C-alpha positions as CSV (number, residue, x, y, z in Angstrom):
1,M,36.2,-86.2,-10.5
2,E,33.7,-86.1,-13.4
3,T,30.8,-85.2,-11.1
4,A,32.8,-82.4,-9.4
5,K,33.9,-81.1,-12.7
6,V,30.2,-81.0,-14.0
7,I,29.3,-79.1,-10.8
8,V,32.0,-76.5,-11.4
9,E,30.8,-75.9,-14.9
10,I,27.4,-75.3,-13.9
11,I,28.3,-73.0,-11.4
12,F,30.6,-71.1,-13.7
13,S,27.7,-71.0,-16.2
14,L,25.4,-69.4,-13.6
15,A,28.0,-66.9,-12.8
16,L,28.3,-65.9,-16.2
17,F,24.6,-65.5,-16.5
18,I,24.2,-63.6,-13.4
19,N,27.1,-61.4,-14.8
20,A,25.0,-60.6,-17.8
21,L,22.2,-59.7,-15.8
22,L,24.1,-57.1,-13.3
23,F,23.8,-54.5,-16.2
24,I,20.2,-54.6,-16.5
25,P,19.3,-52.5,-13.4
26,Q,21.5,-49.8,-14.7
27,M,19.7,-49.8,-17.9
28,I,16.3,-49.6,-16.0
29,T,17.7,-46.6,-14.0
30,I,18.8,-44.9,-17.0
31,I,15.6,-45.4,-19.0
32,K,13.3,-44.0,-15.9
33,K,15.3,-41.0,-15.1
34,K,16.0,-40.4,-18.9
35,S,19.2,-39.2,-18.0
36,A,22.8,-40.7,-18.0
37,E,23.8,-38.2,-15.2
38,G,26.1,-39.8,-12.6
39,V,27.1,-42.6,-14.9
40,S,30.6,-42.9,-16.3
41,L,30.5,-43.8,-20.0
42,L,34.3,-44.6,-20.1
43,T,33.9,-47.2,-17.4
44,F,31.3,-49.2,-19.2
45,L,33.3,-48.9,-22.5
46,G,36.1,-50.6,-20.5
47,F,33.8,-53.3,-19.4
48,L,32.9,-53.7,-23.0
49,V,36.4,-54.1,-24.2
50,I,37.2,-56.4,-21.4
51,Q,34.1,-58.7,-22.3
52,F,35.1,-58.4,-26.1
53,S,38.7,-59.8,-25.4
54,V,37.4,-62.8,-23.1
55,I,34.9,-63.8,-26.0
56,L,37.8,-63.8,-28.4
57,H,39.7,-65.8,-25.9
58,G,37.1,-68.3,-25.4
59,I,36.5,-68.8,-29.3
60,I,40.3,-69.4,-29.8
61,N,40.6,-71.7,-26.9
62,Q,37.4,-73.5,-28.1
63,D,35.9,-72.6,-24.6
64,Y,32.4,-71.9,-26.0
65,M,30.7,-71.8,-22.6
66,L,32.8,-68.9,-21.8
67,A,32.4,-67.2,-24.9
68,I,28.6,-67.5,-24.9
69,G,28.5,-66.3,-21.2
70,Y,30.5,-63.2,-21.8
71,F,28.8,-62.5,-25.2
72,L,25.5,-62.1,-23.0
73,S,27.3,-59.6,-20.7
74,F,28.7,-58.1,-23.7
75,L,25.2,-57.6,-25.1
76,T,23.6,-56.2,-21.7
77,C,26.9,-53.8,-21.2
78,G,26.6,-52.8,-24.8
79,L,22.9,-51.7,-24.3
80,V,24.0,-49.6,-21.5
81,V,26.7,-47.8,-23.3
82,F,24.1,-47.3,-26.1
83,L,21.9,-45.6,-23.6
84,L,24.6,-43.6,-22.1
85,I,25.7,-42.2,-25.6
86,L,21.8,-41.6,-26.2
87,Y,21.0,-39.6,-23.2
88,Q,24.2,-37.8,-23.0
89,K,23.4,-36.6,-26.5
90,N,20.0,-35.5,-25.4
91,N,21.4,-33.8,-22.4
92,I,23.7,-31.8,-24.4
93,Q,21.0,-30.6,-26.9
94,R,18.9,-29.7,-23.7
95,S,21.8,-27.7,-22.3
96,L,22.2,-26.1,-25.6
97,K,18.6,-25.3,-25.6
98,L,18.5,-24.1,-22.0
99,N,21.6,-21.9,-22.7
100,V,19.6,-20.2,-25.7
101,V,16.5,-19.7,-23.4
102,L,18.7,-18.1,-20.6
103,E,20.2,-15.7,-23.1
104,K,16.9,-14.8,-24.4
105,I,15.6,-14.4,-20.9
106,L,18.7,-12.1,-20.1
107,E,18.2,-10.1,-23.1
108,Q,14.5,-9.2,-22.2
109,L,14.9,-8.7,-18.4
110,P,14.2,-5.1,-17.7
111,A,17.0,-5.1,-14.9
112,H,20.7,-4.9,-15.0
113,I,22.3,-8.2,-14.5
114,Y,26.2,-8.6,-14.2
115,W,29.1,-10.4,-12.7
116,K,32.5,-9.2,-12.1
117,D,35.8,-10.6,-10.7
118,K,37.5,-9.5,-7.4
119,Q,39.4,-6.6,-9.1
120,G,35.9,-5.2,-10.4
121,I,36.4,-6.3,-14.1
122,L,33.1,-7.1,-15.8
123,L,32.8,-10.6,-16.9
124,G,29.5,-10.6,-18.3
125,C,26.2,-9.0,-18.3
126,N,22.8,-8.9,-19.8
127,T,21.8,-6.8,-23.0
128,K,20.1,-4.0,-21.3
129,N,23.0,-3.3,-19.0
130,W,25.5,-2.4,-21.6
131,K,22.9,-0.8,-23.9
132,D,21.9,1.6,-21.2
133,F,25.6,2.8,-20.8
134,G,25.9,3.5,-24.5
135,V,28.0,0.5,-25.4
136,K,27.6,-1.0,-29.0
137,S,28.3,-4.6,-28.1
138,L,28.9,-6.8,-25.1
139,S,32.5,-7.7,-26.4
140,E,33.2,-3.6,-25.9
141,Y,31.7,-3.8,-22.4
142,L,33.5,-7.0,-21.0
143,G,37.0,-6.6,-19.6
144,K,36.3,-3.0,-18.4
145,T,35.5,-1.8,-14.9
146,D,32.9,1.0,-13.4
147,Y,35.6,3.6,-13.6
148,D,35.8,3.3,-17.5
149,W,31.9,4.2,-17.7
150,L,31.1,6.2,-14.8
151,P,32.3,9.4,-12.7
152,F,34.8,8.7,-10.2
153,D,32.8,9.2,-7.4
154,Q,30.0,7.1,-8.3
155,A,32.5,4.2,-9.5
156,N,34.4,4.5,-6.3
157,K,31.3,4.2,-4.2
158,I,30.1,0.9,-6.2
159,R,33.7,-0.5,-5.9
160,Q,33.5,-0.1,-2.1
161,V,30.2,-1.8,-1.9
162,D,31.6,-4.5,-4.1
163,Q,34.4,-5.2,-1.9
164,E,32.4,-5.1,1.2
165,V,30.5,-8.0,-0.5
166,I,33.5,-9.8,-1.4
167,V,35.3,-9.6,1.9
168,T,32.2,-10.3,4.1
169,G,30.9,-12.9,2.0
170,K,27.4,-11.5,2.5
171,S,24.8,-10.2,0.0
172,K,23.9,-6.5,0.4
173,I,20.9,-4.5,-0.9
174,L,21.3,-0.8,-1.4
175,E,20.4,2.1,-3.6
176,E,23.0,3.2,-6.1
177,I,23.3,6.4,-8.4
178,R,24.6,5.9,-11.7
179,N,24.7,8.0,-15.0
180,T,23.3,6.5,-18.1
181,I,23.8,7.3,-21.9
182,D,21.3,10.2,-21.6
183,G,23.9,11.8,-19.1
184,K,21.2,11.9,-16.3
185,N,21.5,10.4,-12.9
186,R,19.3,7.3,-12.6
187,I,18.6,5.8,-9.2
188,Y,18.9,1.9,-9.1
189,L,18.0,-0.5,-6.3
190,S,20.7,-3.2,-6.3
191,H,21.1,-6.7,-4.8
192,K,24.6,-8.0,-5.0
193,A,25.7,-11.3,-3.8
194,P,29.4,-13.1,-3.8
195,L,29.9,-15.0,-7.0
196,K,31.5,-18.3,-5.9
197,K,33.3,-21.3,-7.6
198,D,32.4,-24.9,-7.3
199,D,34.6,-25.2,-4.3
200,G,32.8,-22.3,-2.5
201,S,35.6,-20.0,-2.9
202,I,34.6,-16.3,-3.9
203,M,35.7,-15.3,-7.2
204,G,33.9,-11.9,-7.6
205,I,30.3,-10.5,-7.2
206,L,27.0,-11.1,-9.0
207,G,24.7,-8.1,-9.1
208,V,21.2,-7.2,-10.1
209,S,19.9,-3.5,-10.4
210,F,16.5,-2.2,-11.1
211,D,15.9,1.3,-12.3
212,I,13.6,3.0,-9.6
213,T,14.1,6.4,-10.5
214,K,10.4,7.1,-11.6
215,I,9.3,5.4,-8.3
216,R,11.4,7.3,-6.1
217,K,10.5,10.5,-8.1
218,A,6.9,9.8,-7.5
219,E,7.7,8.9,-3.9
220,M,9.4,12.2,-3.6
221,E,6.5,14.1,-5.2
222,R,4.1,12.7,-2.8
223,F,6.4,13.3,0.2
224,E,6.8,16.9,-0.9
225,M,3.0,17.2,-1.1
226,L,2.6,15.8,2.3
227,E,5.3,18.1,3.6
228,N,3.5,21.3,2.2
229,I,0.1,19.8,3.8
230,I,1.7,19.5,7.0
231,A,3.6,22.9,6.7
232,L,0.2,24.6,5.7
233,M,-2.1,22.9,8.2
234,P,-4.1,25.3,10.5
235,G,-3.3,25.2,14.0
236,H,-0.2,24.0,15.6
237,V,0.9,20.3,14.5
238,Y,4.1,18.7,16.0
239,W,5.6,15.4,16.9
240,V,8.2,14.4,19.4
241,N,10.2,11.2,19.9
242,R,10.2,9.2,23.3
243,E,12.7,11.5,24.9
244,G,10.6,14.6,24.0
245,Y,12.9,15.8,21.1
246,Y,10.8,17.4,18.4
247,L,11.1,15.4,15.1
248,G,9.0,17.9,13.1
249,C,6.4,20.7,13.0
250,N,4.0,22.8,10.7
251,D,4.5,26.4,10.0
252,N,2.5,27.9,12.6
253,Q,4.2,26.1,15.3
254,A,7.6,27.0,14.1
255,K,6.4,30.7,13.7
256,S,4.9,30.7,17.3
257,A,8.0,29.2,18.9
258,G,10.1,32.1,17.5
259,L,11.8,29.8,14.7
260,Y,12.7,31.0,11.2
261,S,12.1,27.5,9.7
262,R,10.1,24.4,10.9
263,K,13.3,22.5,10.2
264,E,15.0,24.3,13.0
265,I,12.6,22.6,15.7
266,I,14.2,19.1,14.8
267,G,16.3,18.0,17.9
268,K,15.0,20.5,20.2
269,R,13.2,20.5,23.4
270,N,10.4,22.6,24.7
271,K,12.9,24.4,27.1
272,D,15.1,25.0,23.7
273,L,12.4,26.9,21.9
274,P,12.7,30.7,22.1
275,W,9.0,31.4,23.1
276,N,9.8,29.4,26.3
277,F,13.0,31.2,27.2
278,S,11.3,33.8,29.5
279,V,9.3,31.4,31.4
280,E,10.3,28.8,33.9
281,M,7.7,26.3,34.8
282,L,5.9,26.1,31.2
283,P,8.3,23.8,29.3
284,E,8.3,21.5,32.3
285,T,4.5,21.3,32.4
286,L,4.3,20.6,28.8
287,D,6.9,17.9,29.1
288,K,4.9,16.1,31.8
289,I,1.7,16.3,29.6
290,N,3.8,14.8,26.7
291,E,5.1,12.1,28.9
292,Q,1.8,11.3,30.2
293,V,0.6,10.4,26.9
294,M,3.5,8.4,25.9
295,D,3.6,6.3,29.4
296,T,-0.3,5.8,29.4
297,V,-0.5,5.0,25.7
298,K,-3.8,7.0,25.9
299,S,-4.8,10.2,23.8
300,I,-5.8,13.2,25.9
301,A,-7.4,16.7,25.1
302,V,-6.1,19.5,27.4
303,E,-6.0,23.1,27.6
304,E,-2.4,24.4,28.0
305,P,-0.9,27.7,28.8
306,A,1.5,29.3,26.4
307,I,3.7,32.4,26.2
308,L,4.0,33.6,22.4
309,Q,6.9,35.2,20.7
310,D,5.7,38.5,21.1
311,G,5.2,37.9,25.1
312,T,1.4,37.6,25.0
313,E,-0.2,34.9,26.9
314,A,-2.2,32.3,25.1
315,I,-4.5,29.3,25.9
316,F,-4.3,26.4,23.4
317,L,-6.7,23.3,23.2
318,S,-4.4,20.4,22.4
319,N,-5.2,16.9,21.2
320,K,-2.3,14.6,21.7
321,V,-1.9,10.9,20.8
322,P,0.8,8.2,21.2
323,L,3.0,7.6,18.1
324,C,3.6,3.7,18.0
325,N,5.6,1.6,15.4
326,K,4.4,-1.4,13.7
327,E,5.0,-3.4,16.7
328,Y,2.8,-1.0,18.6
329,K,5.7,0.1,20.7
330,V,5.4,3.7,21.6
331,I,8.0,5.6,19.9
332,G,6.8,9.2,20.5
333,M,3.9,11.5,20.4
334,V,1.7,13.4,17.9
335,G,-0.1,16.8,18.9
336,I,-2.3,19.1,17.4
337,S,-2.9,22.3,19.4
338,I,-5.6,25.0,18.4
339,N,-5.2,28.7,20.0
340,I,-8.5,29.2,21.7
341,T,-7.4,32.4,23.6
342,E,-10.1,34.4,21.8
343,R,-12.7,31.6,22.4
344,K,-11.9,31.9,26.1
345,E,-12.3,35.6,26.1
346,N,-15.6,35.4,24.4
347,E,-16.7,32.6,26.9
348,K,-15.7,35.2,29.9
349,E,-17.6,37.6,28.1
350,L,-20.9,35.6,27.7
351,M,-20.5,34.6,31.2
352,L,-20.4,38.1,32.4
353,A,-23.3,38.8,30.0
354,K,-25.3,35.8,31.4
355,E,-24.6,37.3,35.0
356,Q,-25.9,40.6,33.9
357,A,-28.8,39.1,32.1
358,E,-29.7,36.9,35.2
359,L,-29.3,40.4,37.3
360,A,-31.6,42.4,34.9
361,S,-34.3,39.3,35.1
362,K,-34.1,39.5,39.0
363,L,-34.6,43.2,38.5
364,K,-37.5,42.7,36.2
365,D,-39.2,40.5,38.5
366,E,-38.6,42.6,41.5
367,F,-40.1,45.5,39.2
368,I,-43.2,43.5,38.3
369,L,-43.8,42.6,41.8
370,N,-43.4,46.1,43.1
371,M,-45.6,47.4,40.3
372,E,-48.1,45.0,41.3
373,H,-48.1,46.2,44.7
374,D,-47.3,49.9,44.5
375,I,-49.7,50.4,41.4
376,R,-52.8,48.1,42.3
377,T,-52.8,48.6,45.9
378,P,-53.5,52.5,45.8
379,L,-55.7,52.1,42.9
380,S,-57.8,49.5,44.6
381,A,-58.1,51.8,47.7
382,I,-59.0,54.7,45.3
383,N,-61.7,52.4,43.8
384,M,-63.1,51.2,47.1
385,V,-63.4,54.7,48.6
386,A,-65.0,56.2,45.4
387,A,-67.4,53.2,45.3
388,Q,-68.1,53.9,49.2
389,L,-68.7,57.7,48.7
390,S,-70.9,57.2,45.6
391,K,-73.4,55.2,47.4
392,N,-74.0,57.9,50.2
393,E,-73.6,61.0,47.9
394,I,-77.0,62.5,47.2
395,D,-75.7,65.2,44.9
396,L,-76.2,64.0,41.3
397,N,-73.1,65.9,39.9
398,K,-70.8,64.7,42.5
399,N,-72.3,61.2,42.4
400,K,-71.7,61.1,38.6
401,K,-68.2,62.1,39.2
402,L,-67.5,59.4,41.8
403,I,-69.0,56.7,39.5
404,N,-66.6,58.0,36.8
405,I,-63.8,57.6,39.3
406,V,-64.8,54.0,40.1
407,V,-65.1,53.0,36.6
408,C,-61.9,54.6,35.4
409,S,-59.9,53.2,38.4
410,K,-61.3,49.7,37.7
411,E,-60.1,49.9,33.9
412,I,-56.8,51.1,35.2
413,M,-56.5,48.2,37.6
414,D,-57.6,45.6,34.8
415,Y,-55.1,47.1,32.5
416,C,-52.4,46.6,35.1
417,Y,-53.4,43.2,35.9
418,R,-53.3,42.1,32.4
419,T,-50.0,43.7,31.8
420,I,-48.6,42.1,34.8
421,E,-50.1,38.8,33.8
422,Y,-48.6,39.2,30.3
423,L,-45.2,40.0,31.7
424,K,-45.3,37.0,34.0
425,I,-46.1,34.5,31.4
426,K,-43.6,36.0,28.7
427,F,-40.8,35.7,31.0
428,S,-41.7,32.3,32.4
429,S,-42.3,33.8,35.9
430,V,-45.1,31.2,36.3
431,P,-43.9,27.7,36.8
432,M,-45.5,24.7,35.2
433,I,-47.6,22.8,37.7
434,E,-49.4,19.6,37.1
435,K,-51.9,18.7,39.4
436,K,-55.5,17.2,39.7
437,F,-58.4,19.5,39.1
438,N,-62.1,19.2,38.3
439,L,-62.5,20.4,34.7
440,R,-66.5,21.1,35.0
441,D,-65.5,23.5,38.1
442,L,-62.9,25.3,36.2
443,V,-65.2,25.9,33.4
444,K,-67.9,27.4,35.7
445,R,-65.4,29.6,37.4
446,V,-64.4,31.0,34.1
447,I,-68.1,31.4,33.0
448,N,-68.7,33.3,36.2
449,I,-66.3,35.6,35.6
450,E,-67.5,36.7,32.3
451,K,-71.2,36.4,33.1
452,P,-71.8,40.2,34.0
453,A,-70.1,41.0,30.7
454,Y,-72.5,38.8,28.4
455,D,-75.5,39.5,30.6
456,S,-75.2,43.2,30.0
457,K,-74.9,42.7,26.4
458,K,-77.7,40.4,26.4
459,L,-76.0,37.6,24.6
460,D,-76.9,34.0,24.6
461,F,-74.3,31.9,26.2
462,N,-74.2,28.3,25.4
463,L,-72.1,25.8,27.3
464,E,-71.5,22.1,26.0
465,I,-69.4,19.5,28.0
466,K,-69.7,16.1,26.3
467,N,-70.5,13.3,28.4
468,N,-67.2,11.3,27.9
469,I,-65.2,14.0,29.3
470,P,-63.7,12.8,32.6
471,E,-64.6,14.6,35.8
472,F,-61.0,15.1,36.9
473,L,-57.8,15.6,34.8
474,V,-54.2,16.2,35.8
475,G,-52.5,19.2,34.2
476,D,-51.9,22.8,34.6
477,D,-55.3,24.3,35.5
478,F,-53.8,27.7,35.9
479,R,-52.7,28.1,32.1
480,L,-56.0,26.4,30.9
481,E,-58.2,28.8,33.0
482,R,-56.3,31.9,31.7
483,I,-56.6,30.6,28.0
484,L,-60.5,30.3,28.5
485,I,-60.8,33.6,30.3
486,N,-58.9,35.5,27.4
487,L,-60.7,33.6,24.6
488,L,-64.3,34.2,26.2
489,N,-63.5,37.9,27.2
490,N,-62.6,38.5,23.4
491,A,-65.6,36.9,22.4
492,V,-68.0,38.6,24.6
493,K,-66.0,42.1,23.8
494,F,-66.3,41.7,19.9
495,T,-70.0,40.3,19.9
496,H,-72.9,43.0,19.9
497,N,-75.6,40.4,19.5
498,G,-76.2,37.0,18.9
499,F,-74.3,34.2,21.0
500,V,-71.1,33.1,22.4
501,K,-70.7,29.2,22.7
502,L,-68.0,27.1,24.6
503,T,-67.8,23.3,23.8
504,V,-65.6,20.9,25.5
505,Q,-65.1,17.6,23.8
506,H,-62.8,14.4,24.2
507,I,-60.7,13.9,21.0
508,K,-58.6,10.9,21.4
509,E,-56.8,8.6,23.7
510,L,-53.0,9.4,23.4
511,D,-52.1,6.3,25.4
512,N,-53.4,4.4,28.5
513,R,-52.9,7.3,30.7
514,N,-53.0,10.5,28.3
515,I,-55.9,12.1,26.5
516,A,-56.5,15.0,24.0
517,I,-59.3,17.4,25.3
518,Q,-60.5,20.1,22.8
519,F,-62.0,23.5,23.7
520,I,-64.0,25.3,21.1
521,V,-65.0,28.9,21.7
522,E,-67.4,30.2,19.2
523,D,-69.2,33.6,18.7
524,S,-71.3,35.5,16.4
525,G,-69.3,38.8,16.2
526,I,-67.6,41.0,14.1
527,G,-65.4,38.5,12.8
528,I,-61.4,38.7,11.8
529,P,-60.2,39.7,8.1
530,E,-58.5,36.8,6.3
531,D,-55.5,39.2,6.0
532,K,-55.3,39.9,9.7
533,L,-55.2,36.2,10.8
534,N,-51.5,35.9,10.8
535,I,-51.0,38.8,13.2
536,I,-53.7,38.3,15.7
537,Y,-51.2,36.6,18.1
538,E,-48.5,39.5,17.9
539,E,-48.0,41.7,20.8
540,F,-50.3,44.7,21.1
541,A,-52.1,43.5,17.9
542,R,-55.9,44.9,17.8
543,M,-58.5,44.8,15.3
544,P,-59.7,47.6,15.0
545,P,-56.9,49.8,16.2
546,S,-57.0,51.5,19.5
547,S,-57.0,54.9,17.9
548,Q,-60.7,54.2,16.8
549,A,-61.4,53.8,20.5
550,L,-64.4,51.2,19.7
551,Y,-62.9,48.5,21.9
552,K,-60.8,48.6,25.1
553,G,-57.9,46.4,25.7
554,Q,-54.0,46.3,25.3
555,G,-54.1,43.7,22.4
556,L,-52.1,41.2,24.6
557,G,-54.9,38.4,25.0
558,L,-54.3,36.3,22.3
559,T,-50.7,36.7,22.8
560,V,-51.0,35.2,26.3
561,V,-53.3,32.4,24.8
562,R,-50.5,31.5,22.1
563,K,-47.6,31.5,24.7
564,L,-49.8,29.3,27.2
565,T,-50.7,26.9,24.5
566,E,-47.0,26.5,23.5
567,E,-46.1,25.9,27.1
568,M,-48.8,23.2,27.6
569,E,-47.6,21.4,24.2
570,G,-51.2,22.2,22.5
571,E,-52.4,23.4,19.4
572,I,-54.5,26.3,18.3
573,D,-56.6,27.1,15.2
574,V,-58.9,30.0,14.3
575,K,-61.4,30.1,11.6
576,S,-63.4,33.5,11.0
577,M,-65.4,35.6,8.7
578,V,-66.0,39.1,8.9
579,G,-69.5,40.0,10.2
580,K,-70.2,36.2,10.7
581,G,-68.3,35.4,13.7
582,T,-65.1,33.4,14.9
583,K,-64.1,30.1,16.3
584,F,-61.1,29.4,18.1
585,I,-60.3,25.6,18.3
586,C,-57.6,24.6,21.1
587,T,-56.5,21.1,21.9
588,Y,-54.3,20.1,24.8
589,P,-53.1,17.0,26.3
590,F,-54.1,15.9,29.9
591,K,-53.6,13.0,32.1
592,K,-56.5,11.0,33.5
593,S,-56.7,10.8,37.2
594,I,-56.0,7.4,38.4
595,S,-57.8,8.2,41.8
596,E,-61.1,9.2,40.1
């Protein structure tokens, strides 16, 4: 019995000790969280009273083991109560501070914040809200409704929205118009949500409203500017929805369509526009083009016929693009059309003028060929007959007249030949033909043509062809020959004594196949005045003038040389001094013969 009693007492002592330790985890939790939230102070005070009663009971009954055990529990429970009292006091202080901060924040918020009950009675708001409505204090504002501050129609609309939020239990964002203390309408962006109790039941609404009047005004100004830009844009600007109904246009489109205002076009189709009332297929044609743009999602440029309000036919060049939303889904079409009727008429006139010019060119070519045949052929016959008669005529007087006929007919033939040659070159009747030719043979032919002229004037003629000149070249030998003939003819004509010299030299390799050859025609003739150098290539320019009858010719030789040089993509330069002579320097590109 004694042993069992000892064991029971030991177990009882351990139980009392464990009971004291049970309060320690709660202390640690409170200390870590620094908060007494979720812990009942009243419960622990009850524990504390019970433990104190047990301690007194133990002392009275001299059960010191019981008294000591519960004293330990009393200490740990007392520490818990102390922490609860400490942190609840701190929580109250923090709550008070937080309330003060929230009040300061509410006072400084630029928006209107307010909350009302189900009847629309104001329960609270921030400072800006009641000040903007001209109220002197919050107390004066509370307990009132919107009907007490706003015009009936404004208050009624606000009340309807509040009721919708309360009934549906869903938030709503919208724009509202309210009068403020200055008597002006202000636009507010309002976000209203149901105000709920702890049990989730709706007790009213909570609202936040921002004054967006300035933003809306700026947007309206930009919108009006955009509207004015569209209205005044040149050409015809318009846009339609997916079903082909017009959503808008500029002033030109409205005017041409026979409308008084561009707003009238909204909701109309092509067949509904006054300018299409008198036609049958035109609206259908326009609709098909618009549908093509929207169906293919591709922009197009197309010429479209139109009948204007005054009944005149017109042609428009239209650029049309599909109109898409943010999801790139086609919702319509935008078009810009320019009236090109005048341009099309000009094109017709230009085409007619081109045809007439081509006809005139053909007639000109025929005239040149006829002139070459009809004039040169009889002149050649006259020249040949006169030359034959002069050989057999023994009468000196008649012989002299026949020789004059021979000389004059020859001059006329030469004149016609040079004129025809000039006309052919001027009007590009001679095609560019590149072929292989022997340069030295070409130069000899040219010299032989001019030999009688410089022999008769007893001039020294010098020819110098550099050794590095290829024997064969590929190029337009006809043009090169005509250039050298004209230059040498002028050199001989304007040189009375001294020399005429032709130099041919290699300038440089342009690439593996192309080379530059330079031809220099130099004489010791009368020279060209410096102030005349800029006109020597003009048509019919002569130095001295033909009226002085010193030199024969039409003044076309150098004009032909310049024209042929340009066609050969060459260069020509001249250096001259009066009384000393003239030097023409011509440079042309040729190809080396690959079969030389």
